[in-house]
C-alpha positions as CSV (number, residue, x, y, z in Angstrom):
1,X,0.1,-0.1,0.1
2,X,1.1,3.4,-1.1
3,X,2.2,5.6,2.1
4,X,-0.2,8.4,1.1
5,X,-3.2,6.0,0.9
6,X,-2.6,4.4,4.2
7,X,-4.9,5.3,7.1
8,X,-3.8,6.4,10.5
9,X,-5.5,4.8,13.2
10,X,-5.3,7.0,15.6
11,X,-6.1,10.4,13.2
12,X,-8.6,8.3,11.2
13,X,-10.7,6.7,14.1
14,X,-14.2,6.4,12.9
15,X,-15.5,7.1,16.6
16,X,-13.5,10.4,17.0
17,X,-14.3,11.1,13.2
18,X,-17.9,10.4,14.1
19,X,-18.1,13.0,17.0
20,X,-16.4,15.5,14.7
21,X,-19.3,15.2,12.3
22,X,-21.9,15.4,14.8
23,X,-20.2,18.5,16.3
24,X,-20.5,19.7,12.5
25,X,-24.2,18.9,12.5
26,X,-24.7,21.2,15.5
27,X,-22.4,24.2,14.3
28,X,-24.4,23.9,10.8
29,X,-28.1,23.7,12.6
30,X,-26.9,27.2,14.4
31,X,-25.7,28.7,11.5
32,X,-28.3,27.7,8.9
33,X,-31.1,26.8,10.9
34,X,-33.5,25.9,7.8
35,X,-31.0,23.8,6.2
36,X,-32.3,20.5,6.9
37,X,-30.5,18.8,4.0
38,X,-26.9,20.1,5.4
39,X,-27.8,18.8,8.7
40,X,-29.1,15.5,7.6
41,X,-25.8,15.2,5.6
42,X,-23.7,15.7,8.6
43,X,-26.0,13.2,10.6
44,X,-25.8,10.7,7.9
45,X,-22.1,10.5,7.7
46,X,-21.8,10.6,11.4
47,X,-24.0,7.4,11.8
48,X,-22.0,5.7,8.7
49,X,-18.8,6.2,10.9
50,X,-20.6,5.1,14.4
51,X,-21.6,1.9,12.4
52,X,-18.0,1.1,11.2
53,X,-16.6,1.7,14.9
54,X,-19.1,-1.1,16.4
């Protein structure tokens, strides 16, 4: 595997990344209260990452 394609087990931890996506969802809800599609996008990604982390 090429070095630039290798994932970092600590930096790319799905559980941690899910938390980041959830924070982004909450931030987007505050910045764009009417944009449900944006919020749903962030939450879908967070849920996908949480499923990987199980």
